[in-house]
VEXDREN-2710 file (C-alpha; in Angstrom, 1 decimal):
% VEXDREN-2710
k/r/px/py/pz
1/MET/39.6/53.4/99.9
2/ARG/41.3/50.7/97.8
3/ARG/39.5/47.9/99.7
4/TRP/36.1/49.4/99.0
5/LEU/37.0/49.8/95.3
6/CYS/38.1/46.2/95.0
7/GLY/35.0/44.8/96.7
8/LEU/32.7/46.8/94.3
9/LEU/34.9/45.9/91.4
10/ALA/34.5/42.2/92.2
11/LEU/30.7/42.5/92.1
12/LEU/30.9/44.3/88.8
13/LEU/33.1/41.7/87.3
14/LEU/30.8/38.9/88.5
15/TRP/27.9/40.8/86.9
16/GLY/29.9/41.0/83.7
17/CYS/30.8/37.3/83.8
18/GLY/27.1/36.4/84.3
19/ARG/26.1/38.4/81.2
20/GLU/28.9/36.6/79.2
21/VAL/30.3/39.9/77.9
22/ILE/33.6/39.5/79.6
23/ALA/35.9/39.0/76.6
24/PRO/38.7/41.4/77.1
25/ALA/41.2/39.5/74.9
26/ALA/38.9/39.8/71.9
27/SER/38.2/43.5/72.6
28/LEU/41.8/44.6/72.9
29/GLU/42.3/45.6/69.3
30/ALA/38.7/46.9/69.2
31/ALA/39.4/49.2/72.1
32/SER/42.6/50.5/70.4
33/THR/40.6/51.2/67.2
34/ALA/37.7/52.9/69.0
35/VAL/40.1/55.4/70.5
36/PRO/42.6/56.5/67.9
37/SER/46.2/56.8/69.0
38/SER/49.0/58.9/67.5
39/THR/51.1/55.8/67.2
40/PRO/50.2/52.2/66.2
41/SER/50.5/49.4/68.6
42/PRO/53.3/46.9/67.9
43/VAL/52.4/43.9/65.8
44/GLU/53.3/40.5/67.1
45/ASN/53.9/37.5/64.8
46/THR/53.2/34.6/67.1
47/PRO/54.9/31.4/65.8
48/THR/52.7/28.3/65.2
49/PRO/53.4/25.8/68.0
50/VAL/55.3/22.7/66.9
51/PRO/54.7/19.5/68.9
52/ILE/57.9/18.4/70.7
53/GLN/58.4/14.7/71.5
54/ALA/59.4/14.2/75.2
55/PRO/62.9/12.9/75.5
56/THR/63.8/9.6/77.2
57/GLU/65.2/11.5/80.1
58/PRO/64.0/14.9/81.3
59/PRO/66.4/17.7/80.2
60/LEU/68.0/19.8/82.9
61/PRO/66.1/23.1/82.6
62/THR/68.3/26.1/82.2
63/PHE/68.0/29.7/81.2
64/ALA/70.5/32.4/80.1
65/PRO/71.6/34.5/83.1
66/ARG/70.5/38.2/82.9
67/THR/73.2/40.4/81.5
68/GLY/73.7/44.1/81.2
69/GLU/72.2/45.1/84.5
70/ALA/73.6/48.6/84.3
71/ALA/72.3/49.1/80.8
72/PHE/68.8/49.4/82.0
73/ALA/67.7/50.6/85.5
74/GLU/64.1/49.5/85.3
75/GLU/64.7/47.5/88.5
76/LEU/65.4/50.8/90.3
77/LEU/62.5/52.6/88.6
78/SER/59.8/50.0/89.2
79/TYR/60.8/48.4/92.5
80/ASP/61.6/50.1/95.7
81/GLY/65.4/50.0/95.9
82/GLU/65.9/46.9/93.8
83/PRO/68.1/45.2/92.9
84/LEU/70.3/46.6/95.7
85/LEU/67.9/45.6/98.4
86/SER/67.9/42.0/97.3
87/SER/71.7/42.0/96.9
88/VAL/72.2/43.1/100.5
89/LYS/69.6/40.7/101.9
90/ALA/71.2/37.8/100.0
91/LEU/74.6/38.7/101.3
92/LEU/73.4/38.9/104.9
93/SER/71.6/35.6/104.6
94/SER/74.5/33.7/102.9
95/GLY/76.1/31.2/105.1
96/ASN/79.6/29.6/105.1
97/LEU/81.3/32.5/103.3
98/SER/84.9/33.3/104.0
99/LYS/85.9/36.8/104.6
100/ALA/87.4/37.0/101.2
101/SER/84.2/35.8/99.5
102/PHE/82.0/38.1/101.7
103/SER/84.3/41.1/100.9
104/SER/84.2/40.3/97.2
105/ALA/80.4/40.2/97.2
106/PHE/80.2/43.4/99.2
107/LEU/82.5/45.2/96.7
108/GLY/80.2/43.9/93.9
109/ILE/77.2/45.6/95.6
110/VAL/79.2/48.9/95.7
111/GLU/79.9/48.6/92.0
112/GLN/76.2/47.7/91.4
113/ALA/75.2/50.9/93.2
114/LYS/77.6/53.0/91.1
115/ALA/76.3/51.3/87.9
116/LEU/72.7/52.0/88.8
117/ASP/73.5/55.6/89.6
118/ASP/75.1/56.0/86.1
119/ALA/72.1/54.2/84.5
120/PHE/69.6/56.4/86.4
121/LEU/71.3/59.5/85.2
122/HIS/71.3/58.2/81.6
123/LEU/67.6/57.4/81.8
124/GLN/66.8/60.7/83.4
125/GLU/68.4/62.4/80.4
126/HIS/66.0/60.5/78.2
127/GLY/62.9/61.5/80.3
128/ARG/62.6/58.3/82.2
129/THR/62.3/59.2/85.9
130/LEU/60.0/58.3/88.8
131/THR/56.6/59.2/89.9
132/ALA/56.5/61.2/93.1
133/ASP/55.2/58.2/95.2
134/ARG/57.7/55.8/93.7
135/ARG/60.6/58.3/94.2
136/ASP/59.7/58.6/97.9
137/LYS/59.4/54.9/98.5
138/THR/62.7/54.2/96.6
139/VAL/64.6/56.8/98.6
140/ALA/63.2/55.3/101.9
141/ALA/64.3/51.8/100.9
142/LEU/67.8/53.0/99.9
143/ASN/68.1/55.0/103.1
144/GLU/67.3/51.8/105.0
145/LEU/70.3/50.2/103.3
146/THR/72.6/52.7/104.8
147/SER/70.9/52.9/108.2
148/ARG/72.9/52.1/111.3
149/ASP/71.1/48.8/111.8
150/THR/72.0/47.6/108.3
151/LEU/75.6/48.7/108.6
152/ASP/75.9/47.0/111.9
153/ALA/74.4/43.9/110.5
154/LEU/76.9/43.9/107.6
155/SER/79.8/44.3/109.9
156/ALA/78.6/41.6/112.3
157/ALA/78.0/39.1/109.5
158/TYR/81.5/39.8/108.1
159/ALA/83.1/39.4/111.6
160/ARG/81.6/35.9/111.8
161/CYS/83.1/34.8/108.5
162/PRO/86.2/32.6/108.9
163/GLY/89.6/33.6/107.5
164/GLU/91.5/36.9/107.3
165/GLY/90.5/40.0/105.5
166/GLU/90.7/43.8/105.5
167/PRO/87.8/45.8/107.0
168/LEU/84.8/46.2/104.8
169/PRO/84.8/49.5/102.7
170/ILE/81.7/50.8/104.4
171/SER/82.4/54.4/103.5
172/ALA/82.6/53.4/99.8
173/TYR/79.3/51.6/100.1
174/THR/77.5/54.5/101.8
175/ALA/78.9/57.0/99.3
176/ALA/77.7/54.9/96.3
177/VAL/74.2/54.5/97.7
178/GLY/74.1/58.1/98.9
179/SER/75.0/59.4/95.5
180/LEU/72.1/57.3/94.0
181/VAL/69.7/58.7/96.6
182/LYS/70.8/62.3/95.9
183/HIS/70.2/62.0/92.2
184/ILE/66.8/60.3/92.7
185/LYS/65.7/62.9/95.2
186/SER/66.6/65.7/92.8
187/SER/65.0/64.1/89.7
188/THR/62.0/65.5/87.9
189/GLU/58.7/63.9/88.8
190/ARG/57.4/61.6/86.1
191/THR/53.9/62.2/84.8
192/GLU/54.0/60.3/81.5
193/PRO/54.1/56.5/80.9
194/PHE/57.4/54.9/81.8
195/PHE/58.2/54.1/78.2
196/SER/57.5/56.4/75.3
197/LEU/54.4/55.4/73.4
198/ASP/56.1/54.4/70.1
199/ALA/57.5/51.2/68.7
200/ASP/60.9/51.7/70.2
201/GLY/59.5/52.3/73.6
202/ALA/57.2/49.3/73.3
203/ASN/60.1/47.1/72.3
204/ASP/62.2/48.4/75.3
205/TYR/59.3/47.5/77.6
206/LYS/59.0/44.0/76.1
207/ALA/62.8/43.5/76.5
208/ALA/62.7/44.6/80.1
209/LEU/59.7/42.4/80.8
210/SER/61.4/39.4/79.2
211/ARG/64.4/39.9/81.5
212/TYR/62.2/39.9/84.6
213/ILE/60.4/36.8/83.5
214/GLY/63.5/35.0/82.3
215/GLU/62.5/34.3/78.8
216/THR/61.2/36.1/75.7
217/VAL/57.6/37.0/76.3
218/VAL/54.7/37.2/73.9
219/PRO/52.6/40.1/75.3
220/ARG/49.4/38.7/73.9
221/LYS/50.0/35.4/75.8
222/VAL/50.8/37.3/79.0
223/LEU/47.6/39.4/78.6
224/GLU/45.4/36.3/78.1
225/ALA/46.9/34.6/81.1
226/LEU/46.3/37.6/83.4
227/GLU/42.7/38.0/82.1
228/SER/42.1/34.3/83.0
229/LEU/43.7/34.9/86.4
230/ALA/41.6/38.0/87.1
231/GLN/38.4/36.2/86.2
232/THR/39.2/33.4/88.7
233/GLU/40.1/35.9/91.4
234/ALA/36.9/37.9/90.8
235/TYR/34.8/34.8/91.2
236/ALA/36.6/33.8/94.4
237/LEU/36.3/37.3/95.8
238/GLY/32.6/37.5/95.0
239/ALA/32.1/34.1/96.6
240/ALA/33.8/35.3/99.8
241/LEU/31.6/38.4/99.8
242/GLN/28.4/36.3/99.4
243/ALA/29.5/34.1/102.3
244/ASP/30.2/37.1/104.5
245/PRO/28.6/40.3/103.2
246/GLU/30.3/42.2/106.1
247/ALA/33.8/41.3/104.9
248/ALA/34.2/44.4/102.8
249/ARG/33.4/46.6/105.8
250/LYS/35.7/44.9/108.3
251/GLN/39.0/46.7/109.2
252/GLU/40.7/43.9/111.2
253/LYS/44.4/43.5/110.4
254/ILE/45.5/39.9/109.7
255/SER/48.1/39.6/112.4
256/PHE/48.5/37.6/115.6
257/GLY/49.1/40.8/117.5
258/SER/52.8/41.6/117.1
259/ALA/55.6/41.4/114.6
260/ALA/57.4/38.8/116.7
261/GLU/54.4/36.5/117.0
262/ASP/53.8/36.8/113.2
263/MET/57.4/35.9/112.4
264/ARG/57.4/33.0/114.8
265/PHE/54.3/31.6/113.1
266/LEU/55.8/32.1/109.6
267/HIS/59.1/30.5/110.6
268/ALA/57.4/27.4/111.9
269/PHE/55.1/27.2/108.9
270/THR/57.9/27.5/106.4
271/GLU/60.0/24.8/108.1
272/THR/57.1/22.5/107.9
273/LEU/56.1/23.4/104.3
274/CYS/59.5/23.2/102.7
275/PRO/62.7/23.2/104.8
276/LEU/66.0/24.4/103.4
277/PRO/68.3/21.9/101.7
278/ASP/70.5/19.7/103.9
279/GLY/68.7/20.8/107.1
280/ALA/70.1/24.3/107.0
281/ARG/68.7/26.7/109.6
282/LEU/66.2/29.3/108.4
283/PRO/67.9/32.7/108.9
284/ASP/66.3/35.7/110.5
285/LEU/65.2/38.5/108.2
286/PRO/68.3/40.7/107.9
287/ILE/66.4/43.9/107.5
288/GLU/63.4/44.2/109.8
289/GLN/60.3/44.3/107.6
290/ALA/57.6/43.7/110.3
291/GLY/58.1/47.2/111.6
292/LYS/56.7/48.6/108.4
293/GLY/53.2/47.6/109.5
294/MET/52.8/44.7/107.2
295/ASP/50.1/42.1/107.8
296/LEU/50.7/38.4/107.6
297/PHE/50.1/38.1/103.9
298/GLU/52.6/40.8/103.1
299/LEU/55.1/39.3/105.5
300/ALA/54.5/35.9/104.0
301/PHE/55.2/37.2/100.5
302/TYR/58.3/39.3/101.3
303/GLY/59.6/37.2/104.1
304/TYR/58.8/33.5/104.8
305/PRO/57.8/31.4/103.0
306/GLY/58.1/33.9/100.2
307/MET/61.0/36.0/98.8
308/ALA/63.4/35.8/101.8
309/PHE/62.9/32.1/102.0
310/LEU/63.6/31.7/98.3
311/LYS/66.8/33.7/98.6
312/ALA/67.9/31.5/101.5
313/TYR/66.9/28.4/99.5
314/GLY/69.0/29.5/96.6
315/ALA/72.0/30.1/98.9
316/HIS/71.9/26.5/100.1
317/ALA/71.0/24.8/96.8
318/PRO/73.4/22.3/95.3
319/LEU/76.5/23.8/93.7
320/GLU/75.3/22.8/90.2
321/GLN/72.3/25.0/90.6
322/GLN/73.9/28.0/92.2
323/SER/74.4/29.9/88.9
324/ARG/70.7/29.6/88.1
325/TRP/69.6/30.6/91.6
326/ASN/72.0/33.6/91.6
327/SER/70.3/35.0/88.5
328/ALA/66.8/33.7/89.1
329/PRO/64.1/35.6/87.2
330/ASP/61.8/37.8/89.3
331/GLY/58.8/36.1/87.7
332/TYR/59.9/32.6/88.9
333/LEU/60.5/33.9/92.5
334/ALA/57.4/36.0/92.7
335/GLY/55.2/33.3/91.4
336/ILE/56.3/30.9/94.1
337/ALA/56.1/33.6/96.7
338/VAL/52.5/34.4/95.9
339/HIS/51.6/30.7/96.0
340/THR/53.3/30.0/99.3
341/ALA/51.9/33.1/100.9
342/TYR/48.4/31.8/100.1
343/GLY/49.4/28.6/102.0
344/ILE/48.9/30.3/105.3
345/VAL/45.2/30.8/104.7
346/PRO/44.0/27.5/106.3
347/TYR/45.9/28.5/109.5
348/LEU/44.1/31.8/110.0
349/ASP/40.6/30.5/110.8
350/ASP/40.6/32.6/114.0
351/PHE/39.9/35.6/111.8
352/GLY/37.1/33.9/109.9
353/LEU/37.8/31.9/106.7
354/GLU/35.6/34.1/104.5
355/TYR/37.2/37.3/105.7
356/VAL/40.7/35.9/105.2
357/GLN/39.9/34.7/101.7
358/TYR/38.2/38.0/100.9
359/ARG/41.4/39.9/102.0
360/TRP/43.6/37.6/99.9
361/TYR/41.6/37.8/96.7
362/GLU/40.9/41.5/97.1
363/GLU/44.7/42.1/97.1
364/MET/45.3/39.6/94.3
365/LEU/42.6/41.0/92.0
366/ASP/44.0/44.5/92.5
367/VAL/47.5/43.3/91.7
368/THR/46.4/41.4/88.6
369/LEU/44.2/44.2/87.1
370/THR/47.1/46.6/87.7
371/GLY/49.4/44.2/85.8
372/ILE/46.9/44.1/82.9
373/SER/46.7/47.9/82.8
374/ALA/50.5/48.2/82.9
375/LEU/50.9/46.0/79.9
376/LEU/48.2/47.9/78.0
377/ILE/49.7/51.3/78.8
378/HIS/53.4/50.7/78.5
379/TYR/53.4/48.2/75.7
380/TYR/50.3/48.8/73.7
381/GLY/50.3/52.5/74.3
382/TYR/46.8/52.8/75.9
383/THR/45.6/56.2/77.0
384/PRO/43.1/56.6/79.8
385/LYS/40.3/56.7/77.1
386/SER/41.4/53.5/75.4
387/LEU/41.9/51.8/78.8
388/ALA/38.4/52.8/79.7
389/ALA/37.1/51.2/76.5
390/TYR/38.9/48.0/77.4
391/LEU/37.6/48.0/81.0
392/GLU/34.1/48.6/79.7
393/SER/33.9/44.9/78.6
394/TRP/34.5/44.0/82.2
395/GLY/31.9/46.4/83.4
396/ALA/34.6/48.3/85.2
397/SER/35.3/51.4/83.2
398/SER/34.6/53.6/86.3
399/PHE/37.8/52.3/87.8
400/THR/39.9/53.5/84.9
401/GLY/41.5/56.4/86.8
402/TYR/42.5/54.2/89.8
403/LEU/44.0/51.5/87.6
404/TYR/45.7/53.9/85.3
405/ASP/47.4/55.7/88.2
406/ARG/48.4/52.4/89.7
407/ALA/49.9/51.1/86.5
408/MET/51.8/54.3/85.9
409/PHE/53.3/54.0/89.3
410/ASP/54.1/50.3/88.8
411/PRO/55.1/49.3/85.2
412/PHE/56.4/45.8/86.1
413/GLU/56.0/44.5/89.6
414/CYS/52.3/43.6/89.6
415/LEU/52.5/42.3/86.1
416/VAL/55.5/40.0/86.8
417/SER/54.1/38.7/90.1
418/SER/50.7/37.9/88.6
419/TYR/52.1/36.2/85.5
420/GLY/54.6/34.2/87.6
421/TYR/51.8/33.1/89.8
422/TRP/49.7/32.1/86.8
423/CYS/52.6/30.1/85.3
424/TYR/53.2/28.4/88.6
425/LEU/49.6/27.3/88.9
426/ASP/49.6/26.2/85.2
427/ILE/52.6/24.0/85.7
428/CYS/51.3/22.7/89.1
429/GLN/48.0/21.6/87.5
430/ALA/49.9/19.9/84.6
431/ALA/52.1/18.0/87.1
432/LEU/49.1/16.9/89.2
433/ASP/47.4/15.6/86.0
434/ALA/50.6/13.8/85.1
435/GLY/50.7/11.9/88.5
436/CYS/52.1/14.2/91.1
437/GLY/50.6/13.2/94.5
438/SER/50.1/16.6/96.1
439/GLU/50.7/20.3/95.7
440/GLU/53.1/20.2/98.7
441/GLN/55.2/17.5/96.8
442/PHE/55.1/19.6/93.7
443/LEU/56.4/22.7/95.5
444/ARG/59.4/20.7/96.8
445/ASP/60.1/19.2/93.4
446/TYR/59.7/22.5/91.6
447/LEU/62.2/24.2/93.9
448/ALA/64.6/21.2/93.5
449/ALA/64.4/21.6/89.7
450/GLY/65.6/25.2/90.1
451/PRO/64.8/28.4/88.2
452/ALA/64.2/27.9/84.5
453/PRO/62.0/29.1/81.7
454/TYR/58.4/28.1/82.3
455/GLU/57.9/26.0/79.2
456/ALA/61.1/24.0/80.0
457/LEU/60.0/23.6/83.6
458/LYS/56.6/22.4/82.5
459/GLU/58.0/19.8/80.1
460/TYR/60.5/18.7/82.7
461/MET/58.1/18.3/85.6
462/VAL/55.4/16.6/83.6
463/HIS/57.8/14.1/82.1
464/MET/59.3/13.4/85.5
465/TYR/55.9/12.5/87.0
466/GLN/54.9/10.5/84.0
467/LYS/58.1/8.5/84.3
468/GLN/57.6/7.9/88.0
469/GLY/54.1/6.7/87.3
END
């Protein structure tokens, strides 16, 4: 059903673009005014940009590590099992750890589970719970963390570590995760927006979004970026449909036939595209994701050369970068993961280039429009009526119910992934204009620079290529 909706939506957007009425940024306040709300939207005072002279040497980009993880459990409430899932994967993919270091990290995960459990109970008391679908997916992901396969993988990884150490406290781990699962399963289903539609709720949402992206965000700037990205995706999706009108009706899965074949391809592609530092071996995915029925694009994003690769890259990065990689913002990671997942497209010509591109831009347009809707709902306080008024300028008001439900289910993930991708493309284009030789070279230099706020990274990368030139 979603695929048909996206194909039709692309045609509507293209029609809107051709009529030059696609001006969602300008119509945002108008939409809010047209549909009165019980509470005003927050007012932003965007500072006037001040030109900054480039330093003689590029500064080392840094960002403040995220703090107060337990104070806010939005990771748990908007991602399936995060951040515990990433913590376990990172531990399993870490190399050269002693038993003492592995045990210390494992105990940290146990404490993380307890803290998230406490935070979840606190948020539940304030009415912030999960939708039914998100609750089921989160429980499934957390149950995977205590499955026999995962527990065996943890024990085996610990046994391979050098040095002496006591047995891992597996029972404490399963008890902490189990308590969290119990409370999530017994929680009341959420039917209202994730954040209350008032100034305090909007500010909470902005603070959470800033933590995901790694810097203080200006919601208006984020909205404009996503609108620009959605327009580009709509044009590309429409072009693929024009080249192959049957693409929207095809049901062929993008896969080489089996999970093992798909993973072999992605391993080889990743090692060619961007090998790990110091010739480190690309590890196997610690928790089998291919069994979930993912196609190649999904595997590429969540596995290699996407998020699993980036976790492994951070684990092997130079010591001076370790602190930044250990607290890398989700937006930075997701932006690269989206870009590198798209890199497999030229290698999938057996499926038909137009069909592959259609599938890619179909998914990305869906993700970007969901991100836009999430920002409008959870920050600006949009109701279904005001969201419909906004979407009318895109010629897409008939999709209001679908996008509203998607954004209610996903307050952050689609927004952060889309904005991270837009920022990556923006910095890449600036680097190419400054003298970078290729997108492949940029990717390697971007990873070597390490996670940092986007503006700092852009200044750093541009100055580096200008100096080389």
